[in-house]
C-alpha positions in Angstrom: 100.4 128.7 151.1 97.1 127.3 152.2 94.0 128.9 150.8 92.2 131.2 153.3 88.6 130.1 153.6 85.7 132.4 154.5 82.0 131.7 155.1 81.2 133.8 151.9 83.1 131.3 149.9 80.2 128.8 150.4 77.9 131.3 148.6 80.4 131.7 145.8 81.4 128.1 145.2 78.7 125.7 146.4 75.3 124.7 144.8 73.0 126.6 147.2 70.9 123.7 148.6 71.9 124.7 152.1 72.1 128.0 154.0 74.7 127.2 156.7 75.4 129.2 159.8 77.5 132.3 159.5 80.5 130.7 161.3 82.7 127.8 160.2 83.6 125.2 162.8 87.3 124.1 162.7 87.8 122.1 165.9 85.7 120.2 168.3 86.0 118.0 171.4 83.2 116.3 173.3 80.2 118.5 172.8 82.0 121.8 172.4 82.9 123.3 169.0 85.2 126.2 168.1 85.0 128.3 165.0 87.7 130.1 162.9 87.8 133.0 165.4 88.2 130.8 168.5 84.6 131.3 169.7 83.2 128.2 171.4 79.7 126.7 171.0 77.9 124.0 173.0 76.7 121.5 170.4 73.1 120.3 171.0 73.0 118.9 167.4 75.7 116.2 167.3 75.7 116.7 163.6 72.0 116.0 163.4 72.0 112.9 165.7 75.2 111.6 164.2 78.1 112.1 166.7 76.6 109.9 169.4 79.9 109.9 171.3 80.6 113.5 170.7 83.4 115.0 168.7 86.9 113.6 168.4 86.4 110.6 170.8 90.0 109.3 171.4 89.1 105.7 170.9 87.3 106.3 167.7 90.3 108.3 166.5 92.5 105.4 167.5 90.3 102.9 165.6 90.3 105.1 162.5 94.0 105.4 162.5 94.5 101.7 163.0 92.1 100.7 160.2 93.5 103.3 157.8 96.9 101.8 158.2 95.6 98.4 157.1 92.8 98.5 154.6 90.6 101.5 153.4 88.5 100.1 150.6 88.1 97.0 148.4 84.7 97.4 146.7 81.8 95.0 146.8 83.6 92.3 144.8 85.3 91.4 148.1 84.3 91.3 151.8 86.3 92.4 154.8 86.8 91.6 158.4 85.5 94.9 160.0 82.2 94.9 158.2 81.6 91.2 159.0 82.2 91.9 162.7 79.8 94.8 162.5 77.2 92.7 160.9 77.5 90.0 163.6 77.2 92.6 166.3 74.0 94.1 164.8 72.5 90.7 164.4 73.3 89.7 167.9 71.8 93.0 169.2 68.5 93.0 167.3 65.8 91.0 165.7 67.7 90.7 162.4 69.4 87.8 160.7 70.9 89.6 157.7 72.3 93.1 157.1 73.1 95.2 154.0 75.5 98.1 154.3 75.4 101.4 152.4 76.5 105.0 153.1 73.5 107.0 154.3 70.0 106.9 155.6 68.5 107.7 152.3 70.3 104.8 150.7 69.2 102.5 153.4 65.5 103.5 153.0 65.8 103.2 149.2 67.1 99.7 149.6 64.5 98.8 152.2 61.6 99.9 149.9 63.2 98.1 146.9 63.4 95.0 149.1 59.7 95.3 150.0 58.7 95.7 146.4 60.7 92.7 145.3 59.3 90.5 148.1 55.8 91.4 147.1 56.4 91.0 143.4 58.0 87.6 143.9 55.3 86.3 146.2 52.1 88.0 145.0 52.7 89.5 141.6 53.5 92.9 140.2 50.2 94.6 141.3 51.1 94.4 145.0 53.4 97.4 144.9 51.8 100.2 147.0 53.8 101.8 149.7 52.0 103.5 152.6 53.9 106.3 154.3 52.9 109.2 156.5 52.2 112.9 156.3 55.0 115.1 157.6 57.5 112.2 157.5 61.1 112.3 156.2 63.0 109.4 154.7 65.7 111.0 152.5 66.3 113.0 149.3 66.5 110.4 146.6 63.6 110.2 144.2 62.1 107.2 145.9 62.6 108.4 149.5 61.5 112.0 148.8 58.3 110.6 147.3 57.8 108.4 150.4 58.4 111.4 152.6 55.4 113.4 153.7 56.8 116.8 153.1 55.6 118.1 149.7 57.9 121.1 149.8 60.9 118.8 149.5 59.3 116.9 146.6 57.4 119.4 144.5 60.4 120.6 142.5 61.1 117.2 141.0 57.8 115.9 139.8 56.7 113.5 138.4 57.7 111.3 141.3 57.7 107.5 141.7 54.1 106.3 141.8 52.0 104.0 144.0 53.0 105.8 147.3 50.2 107.0 149.6 50.3 109.0 152.8 48.2 108.4 155.9 48.0 110.7 158.9 50.5 110.0 161.7 49.0 108.6 164.9 45.6 108.2 163.2 44.9 104.6 162.8 41.6 105.2 161.0 43.6 107.0 158.3 45.8 103.9 157.9 42.8 101.5 157.8 41.3 103.6 155.0 44.4 103.2 152.8 46.0 99.9 153.5 44.7 97.0 151.3 45.8 93.9 149.4 47.9 95.9 147.0 50.0 97.4 149.9 53.5 95.9 149.9 54.9 97.9 152.8 54.3 100.5 155.4 57.3 102.7 156.2 57.2 104.8 159.4 59.5 106.7 161.8 58.8 105.6 165.4 59.4 109.3 166.1 59.0 111.8 163.4 62.2 113.8 163.5 62.2 116.4 160.7 58.4 116.5 161.1 58.6 118.1 164.5 59.8 115.4 167.0 56.5 113.6 167.3 56.6 110.2 169.0 54.2 107.5 167.6 51.7 106.2 170.1 52.4 102.6 171.2 48.8 101.5 170.3 49.2 103.0 166.9 52.3 101.1 166.0 50.9 97.9 167.4 47.8 98.2 165.3 49.9 98.9 162.2 51.8 95.7 162.9 48.5 93.8 163.0 47.4 95.4 159.7 50.6 94.6 158.0 50.2 90.9 159.1 46.6 90.9 157.8 47.5 92.3 154.4 50.9 90.6 153.9 52.6 94.0 153.9 56.1 94.5 155.3 56.6 96.9 158.2 59.6 99.1 157.7 60.9 101.1 160.7 63.0 104.1 159.6 65.3 104.4 162.6 67.9 106.6 161.0 67.4 109.2 163.7 66.0 107.1 166.5 68.6 104.4 166.4 71.9 103.8 168.3 70.7 104.7 171.8 69.0 108.0 170.9 65.7 107.1 172.7 67.3 105.3 175.6 67.1 101.9 173.8 69.5 100.7 171.1 66.6 101.0 168.6 63.2 102.6 169.3 61.4 99.4 168.3 62.7 98.0 171.6 61.0 100.7 173.5 57.7 100.2 171.7 57.7 96.4 171.8 56.8 96.3 168.1 59.2 94.3 165.8 59.4 95.5 162.2 60.2 93.3 159.2 62.9 95.7 158.0 64.8 98.3 160.0 67.0 101.1 158.5 69.9 102.6 160.5 72.5 105.3 159.7 73.5 108.6 161.4 74.7 107.6 164.8 75.8 104.1 163.7 79.2 105.4 162.5 79.6 108.0 165.2 80.4 110.6 162.6 81.7 108.3 159.8 79.2 107.8 156.9 77.4 104.5 157.0 73.9 103.1 156.5 72.4 99.7 157.1 69.3 97.7 156.3 68.4 95.0 158.9 66.0 92.2 158.1 65.2 88.5 158.5 66.6 85.5 156.7 63.4 84.9 154.8 63.2 88.3 153.3 66.9 88.8 152.7 67.0 85.7 150.5 64.8 87.5 148.0 67.7 89.8 147.1 69.9 87.7 145.0 73.3 88.5 143.6 73.1 91.6 141.4 69.7 92.9 142.5 71.2 95.7 144.6 74.6 97.1 145.5 76.8 100.0 146.6 80.4 100.8 145.7 81.4 102.2 149.0 78.8 100.4 151.1 80.4 98.1 153.7 83.8 99.5 153.5 86.4 98.6 156.2 86.8 102.1 157.6 83.0 102.4 158.3 82.8 98.9 159.6 85.6 99.4 162.1 84.3 102.7 163.4 80.7 101.5 163.7 81.8 98.4 165.5 83.7 100.5 168.0 80.7 102.8 168.5 78.6 99.8 169.4 81.3 98.5 171.7 81.7 101.8 173.5 78.0 102.4 174.0 77.8 99.0 175.7 81.1 99.2 177.6 80.6 102.7 178.9 76.9 102.2 179.6 76.1 105.2 177.4 72.5 104.2 176.9 71.8 104.0 180.6 72.7 107.7 180.9 70.3 108.9 178.2 67.3 109.2 180.6 69.2 111.4 183.0 70.4 113.7 180.3 66.9 113.9 178.9 65.7 115.0 182.4 68.4 117.6 182.7 67.6 119.2 179.3 63.8 119.0 179.7 64.0 120.5 183.2 66.0 123.4 181.8 63.6 124.0 179.0 60.7 124.0 181.5 62.6 126.5 183.6 63.1 128.7 180.6 59.4 128.4 179.7 58.3 129.3 183.2 60.2 132.6 182.9 59.6 133.4 179.2 56.4 131.5 178.3 57.7 130.7 174.8 56.9 127.0 174.4 53.6 125.2 174.0 55.0 121.8 174.9 58.2 119.8 175.2 58.1 116.4 173.6 60.2 113.5 172.4 62.1 110.5 173.9 65.6 110.2 175.2 67.9 112.7 173.5 65.6 113.4 170.6 63.7 116.4 172.1 61.4 119.0 170.5 60.5 122.3 172.1 57.3 123.4 170.4 56.8 127.2 170.1 53.5 128.6 171.3 51.2 130.6 169.0 52.9 134.0 169.9 56.1 132.7 168.4 54.8 130.8 165.4 57.4 130.4 162.6 60.1 131.8 164.8 62.1 128.5 165.1 64.8 129.5 162.6 65.1 132.9 164.2 65.7 131.3 167.6 68.2 128.9 166.0 70.2 131.8 164.5 70.1 133.7 167.9 71.3 130.5 169.6 74.4 130.4 167.4 75.1 134.1 168.1 75.0 133.2 171.8 77.3 130.2 171.4 75.0 127.2 171.3 74.1 125.0 168.3 70.5 123.8 167.9 68.3 122.4 165.1 64.8 123.2 163.8 62.2 120.6 163.0 59.5 122.5 161.1 59.1 126.2 161.5 57.7 125.9 165.0 60.0 123.4 166.8 63.5 123.7 168.2 65.1 120.3 168.1 67.8 119.0 170.4 69.8 115.9 169.5 73.0 116.1 171.5 75.7 113.5 171.9 74.5 110.7 174.2 77.5 111.3 176.5 77.2 115.1 176.7 78.4 116.3 180.1 76.2 118.0 182.7 78.6 121.0 182.6 78.1 121.3 178.8 74.3 121.1 179.2 74.3 123.8 182.0 76.4 126.2 179.9 74.5 125.5 176.7 71.1 125.9 178.3 72.1 129.2 179.9 73.2 130.4 176.5 70.0 129.1 174.9 67.9 131.0 177.5 69.7 134.2 176.6 69.1 133.6 172.9 65.4 133.2 173.5 65.4 136.4 175.6 67.0 138.2 172.7 64.4 137.0 170.2 61.6 138.0 172.6 63.1 141.4 173.1 63.4 142.1 169.4 60.2 140.5 168.3 
């Protein structure tokens, strides 16, 4: 007999680094999810910007079954056809000449910063090792990436952290100028801060950072874990900004739900990483390669990215309508389908409460700081699902207001 699973089992059996919702999803299709009791939810999270083609896409299922019947895993002592096809597709679609594959965004950022440190050490000596990051940023949960992240509450429990990492103020070029110098080996930045509150970088800000990196022989790393794979209305956000990084990290949506991370860079920089300098047991496995390749094919074939702007408008129009009635948001910001609804001062620190209420009303949302509700739906979410979900979200906001 199969073990009956309850939500309270999480509290009993799991290391408590999460506090998941009080329901357990068991089935999903498109942008609709059903729980153990058959209740349905409109999913405005897509697994935190992961399921870019929604849940259970039939062609992704077909791809997984086909690859699983042939080759699952061989380890990094061998290569495989699916991962090489994916590498070529990414190279043909971006500025990059070379790719490294891993399993997650944190691993990709870790590898990117290791690459930057090695390039600087090889070219300029061991003292050029400073990494400039930004307040309120998020780059992962490994020691190196949590130190680069600008959220002290995520890092304070694990000190001492890796050294030679400084933090400038986001969108404040004077702050960058005051910190960058000849010892800076890299600047790592999210084109849009996701966890930090869905804050887009100003175009002039990124362009000036590019100039400063050139001046000080520092590498520019774009963390596009959340903004990549069509999320902003371009395949990668750097294309929207017109600023080309030296290194780009990708994950989340790349696999459409299957774990994969990638580091994209140029020939010149890639050749610094010789055999044995880095690796990953699961990175570049055939299952991930096949699925990510199919995701990129479908996004292009079905013109998914071309529909992002329209869906952005539908969601923002609904949020503005809710705000006209309830006066709950200070502003709506973001690009494409990475949208943040910033709560006004009367509802400060209520983001999580609204998130819980949304789940009770049958809609899944995210928070990005205590004052921002974040929406990262599938890029192909239907207008019907948006309509249903936004009506439910409005009712959830009304409930919070009523019981404030």
